[in-house]
C-alpha positions in Angstrom: 8.2 15.5 -11.3 6.5 12.3 -10.5 5.2 12.0 -7.2 2.9 9.5 -5.4 0.3 10.8 -2.9 -1.1 8.8 -0.3 -4.2 9.0 1.5 -6.8 7.2 3.9 -4.6 6.5 6.8 -6.0 7.2 10.3 -6.7 5.7 13.7 -9.2 2.6 13.8 -10.3 0.1 16.5 -9.3 -3.4 16.2 -11.6 -5.1 13.7 -12.1 -2.1 11.9 -11.3 -1.2 8.2 -9.5 1.5 6.2 -9.0 1.8 2.6 -5.7 3.4 1.5 -5.2 5.0 -1.9 -2.1 6.3 -3.7 -2.3 8.1 -7.0 0.7 9.1 -9.2 1.0 12.7 -10.4 2.8 12.9 -13.8 3.3 10.0 -16.1 5.0 6.7 -15.1 5.8 4.5 -18.1 6.5 0.8 -18.1 5.1 0.2 -14.8 5.5 -3.4 -13.6 4.3 -3.8 -10.3 2.4 -1.7 -7.6 2.9 -2.3 -4.2 2.3 -1.5 -0.7 4.9 -1.9 2.2 4.7 -0.8 5.8 7.2 0.2 8.5 6.3 -0.3 12.2 8.3 1.7 14.8 11.4 -0.2 15.6 11.0 -2.4 12.9 12.3 -2.9 9.2 10.1 -2.1 6.4 8.2 -5.1 5.1 6.2 -5.9 1.9 2.5 -6.1 2.4 1.3 -6.7 -1.1 2.2 -6.4 -4.6 0.1 -6.2 -7.8 1.8 -6.9 -11.1 0.6 -5.8 -14.3 -0.3 -9.6 -15.2 0.1 -12.3 -12.9 -0.5 -13.4 -9.4 -1.1 -10.8 -6.5 1.2 -11.5 -3.5 0.4 -10.9 0.1 2.5 -11.1 3.2 1.3 -14.1 5.3 0.4 -11.7 8.1 -2.4 -9.9 5.9 -3.7 -12.9 3.8 -7.5 -12.7 3.8 -7.8 -9.4 5.5 -6.1 -7.0 2.9 -6.9 -6.7 -0.6 -4.8 -4.8 -3.2 -6.2 -3.3 -6.3 -5.0 -1.1 -9.1 -6.7 1.3 -11.4 -4.3 1.8 -14.4 -6.4 4.3 -15.9 -6.1 6.4 -12.9 -2.5 5.5 -12.2 -3.8 4.6 -8.6 -3.2 1.7 -6.2 -5.4 0.8 -3.4 -5.1 -1.2 -0.3 -8.4 -2.5 1.4 -7.5 -3.4 5.0 -10.3 -5.3 7.1 -10.1 -6.9 10.2 -7.3 -4.7 11.5 -5.1 -5.7 14.3 -3.0 -3.6 16.4 0.0 -5.2 15.0 -0.9 -3.8 11.5 -0.1 -0.4 13.0 2.6 1.1 10.9 3.6 3.8 8.1 2.1 2.3 4.9 4.1 3.4 1.8 2.9 2.7 -1.8 5.5 2.0 -4.6 5.3 2.0 -8.2 8.0 -0.2 -10.0 9.1 0.6 -13.4 11.8 -0.9 -15.8 13.9 2.1 -14.7 13.3 2.9 -10.9 11.2 2.6 -8.1 8.7 5.4 -6.9 7.7 5.7 -3.3 4.9 7.6 -1.8 5.2 9.6 1.4 4.0 7.1 3.6 0.5 7.5 5.6 0.0 6.5 9.3 -2.2 3.6 10.2 -2.8 3.1 13.7 -4.8 0.3 15.3 -5.9 0.7 18.9 -8.8 0.6 21.3 
């Protein structure tokens, strides 16, 4: 019933920017943390950023200073602003909504950084 729909991925040059969005269809109760993860070819899925309802936003060291996660609770949407993109940022990006009961994952959106 609940689905997370991602958008905003694409092909950009190094140094470029993209803004990913992830919107939930349906109602998710007791959302604790919204986050973004990514998985590059041949690599494990890794945490990119998390935004709790209240508290400190966390970023992976590799994206600190370049990526910004934000959430719009009224729209059940989480965003990831990605600046100064590097080729190593190339991956499929997944959003995640974490509730007290389970995690909800987006379908993934491809981000390719290449010249």
